[in-house]
N, C-alpha and C positions, 0 to 999 in steps of 0.2 A: 609535528602536529599529527594527531591520530586521524585516521580516515573516518569519514562520515559513514555510519552504519545504517543500512536500509534493510528492513524486514519485508520480504516479498511473500504475500499470502495468496496462493492460487492452488487449485486442485489438479492442474495440468502439469505433470512432470516435465514435459517438453518446454513449456513456457517458463517454468521455474529455472531450468537449466540455461535456457537462452538469456533470460534476464540476469541471472547470476553472473554468467560469463561477461555479458556486455557491461554490467556495472563495475565488475572488477577491472576490466580493461580500461574503464574510464576513471579509475582511481578511488572507487567506493568500496567499502566492505559490504558484502551482500550475504544475508542469511535467509533461509527459506522456511516456510510453514505450509505444509500441504493440507493440513486438516483444520478447518475453520474452528472446530471446537477447542483447539489448542492455542488459539491466537493470544488469549490473555496471558497464559503462562509464558509464551514466547516473548511478549512485550516486556513482562517483568524480568525474565532471565536475560534477554538480549539488550534491553535498554536502547532501542533503535532511535536514530535521529529522525527517521521518516518511515512510514509504512506505505507500501504499494499493495493495494487490495483489489482482488477480483470481485466484481459485483455479484456474479452468479456462481455459487458453489453449493455442494450438497450440505445439508444439516443447517447451516446458517448462511444467509445471503449477506451482501455487503452492508445493507442498511441495518440489519440485525447486529452485525459486528460493530458498526459505528455506534449504535445506540448502547451496546454493551460496554464498549471502551469508555464512552462518555459517562456512563452510570457508575463506573468503578472509581475508587479513590486511588488512582495511580500516582506515583511520584512525579511522572512526566507524561504528558499526552502529546505524542509526536504528531506532526502534520500527516495527513493521509491523502494519497492520490488514489482515486478510485478508477479502475479499469472497467469499462462497460461497453457493451454493444447496443445498449438501450439508449436511444436518442430522445426518449420521452421527456419533455420539459418538466413535468410534475415529478418524475423520478429524480431528476437532477436537483430540483428544489428541495425535495425531501432529504436527499443525501447531504446537501449543503447545510440544511438545518440540523442534521444528525452529526455534523462535525467534519465532513469531507473538506479538505483544503483546495482540491483541484480534481479535474477529470481528464482522462484520456480515453478517447473512443478507440475500440478495437476494430480493425488492426491499427496500431499506432506507428508513427514514424520516430525512429531513434532520436533525431534532433529535437522533436517536440518533448519527448521525455526528458532529455538532458536539460533543455531550457527550463522546464518546470522544476527539476531537481535543483538547478542553480538558483532559481528564484526563491525556493522554499528553504533550502539548507546550505547553499553554497557548495564548495567542493572540499 
């Protein structure tokens, strides 16, 4: 059975490397996208089972990316886990409306992430 593919979208190379390694050790295939403006191309080219998306990035923030993904006629719209340091309830509501499947507050605990992945896409 092929590994579940996760696209990690974040502008911080350290976070990308850490998440990529952690997910691979847990049996997932992990691919990264450092530039928010390239996320649609990466979704089409990689066909991920799930997207992990940083809420705060240069050029496009998480809400803008969610809205962009929802507005496009993509063959598949994978679930999105949004990483945020923003605990503002109105922001969370906006993101859920825009298509986020779940949230993780930064800094997050590995087990919380793995539980969410299991619930959304299995292993």
